[in-house]
N, C-alpha and C positions, 0 to 999 in steps of 0.2 A: 503493500500499499503505499503511495505517494501522496504526501499532504503538504499544503503551503504554496504561497505564490512563488517560492524559489526552488522548489524541487526539481532535480535533475535526473536524467538518466544518461549514463555512459556505457556504450556498447561497442565491442568489436564486430567486425563483420561476420555475419552468419547467427551473431547471438539473437536470444528470442526473450520477449516479454511474453509470458504465458496468458492464455485466455483466463479472465477472472481478475486480472491485477486492477486494482482499484487506484483512481487519482483524485485527489482533493485539491481545493484551492482554486486560484483565479487562472493558473496556467496550466494545460494539460495536453501537452503534444511531446513528440519526440523529433528532433531536428538536428541536422549536421550543417553548421555554419550557415544558419538561416534556411536551409531547404527543409521543409516539413515533410517527413515520411508517414506519420501518423498523428492524427488529433481526434478529440472528442468534442462533443457539443460544448458551446460555451456556458458556464454556470459559475457561481461564486463558492460551492461547496460541494461535496459528494457528487463528483463528477462521473461517477459510474465506473464499470469496467471496461477493459479492452475487449472488443469483440473480436473474438478468434486471435490465433496466435500471432504475434508480430515479429518478423525476422529481418534482422538488419541487413541493408543491402552489401554487396561486394564491394571492396575499394574502388574498383573500376567505375562505379556509378556514383560515388561521392562528388560533392562540389569540388571545382578547382581550389587547390590549396590545402585540401585535406585528402587528397587521393594517396598520400605516402605517410604512413604511421610513423611513429619515433623509430629511429634506426636501430637503436639498441635498449634493452632495458638491464641497467647496471644494477646489480645487487650488491656488490662490495667494492670499495677503493679505500686503500690504507698505505701507509708508509710509515716505516720502522728503522731505526738505526741497529745495526748488526755488525760487530767487528770492524768498526770504521767506515762501513758502506751503508749506504740507505737501501732497503729492499722496498720495492713498490709491488703490490699485488692488486689485482682488480678481477672481478668476475661478472659475467654477463648471463642473463638468462635466455634472450632472444638477440638475435642479429639480423638486420635488414639491410641489404645492399651495402655492408660494412666493409670500406676498403682497407681502412687503417686507423691505428690509435697513435697519438703523440704524446709523450711525456713532457711537460713544460717545468721549469724549476725557477723559483724567485726568492729574493731575500727580503722582499717587502709586500708581496702578494698584490702589487700592482703591475711591476715590469716582469714579463715573462720570457725565458728563453727557452727554447725547444732543444732538447738533450738526446731524445731518441724517439725512433718511429717503428710500431710493430704492425706487422699485417693483421688485419682482422679476420674473421671467420667467413666473411661475406653474407651468406643467408644460412641461418643456423636456429634451431629452436632448442638446442641441447644446453646444458651449463657449461660454459667455457671459461676456463682460469688463465691469467696471464701474470708473468712476472719479469720485472726489470730491476737490475741491481745498478746503482749509481756508486761507482768506486772511487769517485772523486767528489764527494758532496761538499757543500758549503760549510763553513764552521759555523756553530752556534745555531740560532733560529732560521729556518728556511720553510719554503712551501713547495708542493708538488701538486701539479694540476694535470687532469686526463682530458685530452681532446679527442674527437671522434671524426673521421672524414669519410662523407659518402662517395660512392663511384662517381657521382656528378660534381664532387667538389664541395658539397655543403659541409659546413663544420658545426659541432656541437660541443659546448664546453661544460664541464661538470664542476662541482664544489671542490676546492683544493683540501689538501691534507696537510697538516703542520707536524714538523719534526724538529727535535732539539739535539743537534750533534755536538755534544759536549767533548772537545778534543783536548789533549794534553797540551798545554801551551808552552811556555819557556821552560825547559828543563836543562839545568846546568849542574855540574859535579866539581868539586874541588876538596883538597888538592888532588892533582892527578900528574904524576904517580902519587900514591897515597902510603903512609906508613901504618897508621893504626886506624884512623877515622876517615872516611869517605863521607862528605856532605853532598847532600841533594836538595837542589832548590828547584820548585815548580809553580806555575801559577794557579794550578789547579789543587784541590784538596787532597794531599797525600795521604790523609788519614782514610780516604776510601779508596786507595789504590793498593795493588799488590806490587810489592818490591821484591824482585828475584834477583840471584847471583848464580851465574853459571861458569864452570871452567872452559876450557878451549874445546874440551870434546862434547860439551853441552850439558855435563852432568850438573844438576842442581844441588847448590852448597847451602849448608845451614851457616848463616851469619845473623848475629844479634843486630837488630834495627830498633832504633827509637823514632818514633814519628810524630810530629806536629802537623798543623793545618798545611803549611807550605814548604816545610823542610824535613828532612829526615837525616840521621845519622847512622852510618853503617860501621859496625867495628869490625875491620878486616886485619886486625893484629895477628889472628891465628892462621890467617892465609898464606900459602907458601908464595915466596916470590914469583911473579909471573904476570901474565896478561889475562883478565876475566872480562865477563860480559854482564854488565847491569840491564836488567829488564824492568821498566815500570808500566804495569798494566792497570789503564784507567777506563772503565765501563767498555770492556771489550776491546779497547785500543792499547797497542803496545809501543813504547819508545824504547830503543836500545841503545847502549852507549858502552863503549870498551873502557876500561880503566886498568892501571897498572899498579901492581902491589910491589912496593919495593923494600 
């Protein structure tokens, strides 16, 4: 039952309004872009039932401008930081005349740069999943937007996704070579980072570490003389530096 002056019916081609559907209010018709396909008698209330089943026409008989339904039905679009890259995924339920997708990136959600183009499925009623990895993302806050291009060149834009790519900033070590203490300074919070020391063969070593917000001190006094690898891992991203124990 549809009631009220602003009631509406949205149907796909071939859809049906069944016999007995009741309309109420001042407006009681089914139309596409101003072309009426079914209407009842004028009345102010209790407009009565649809007489017989009403079947929506095929797209070929729709008015100009509505002959092409939306090119895709997007059911998911997301971007996330992973190991220093940004993974962008999206899924579609339906694709119609879909030539390609374009991934755009921005640091302000106003000015966009296209960074990748991925082929679409053309025409599909199956669920399709897509993945693109931005291996050189912008530092800090950035935005990713999906656009879709039809075979005729028509472009559709979708809402952007936001990511925060917190990279390890300035990382310095001193003194190098070190005798007893190796100091680390970083612009990020080292208390949330993993600090590792490896020998030249890659073996992980146990080294006492005292960490504050932007500084850390490694007690390297028990290490043998030689070259070592310092590895600082922050939110899946790693910065590596060599140091010498003398």
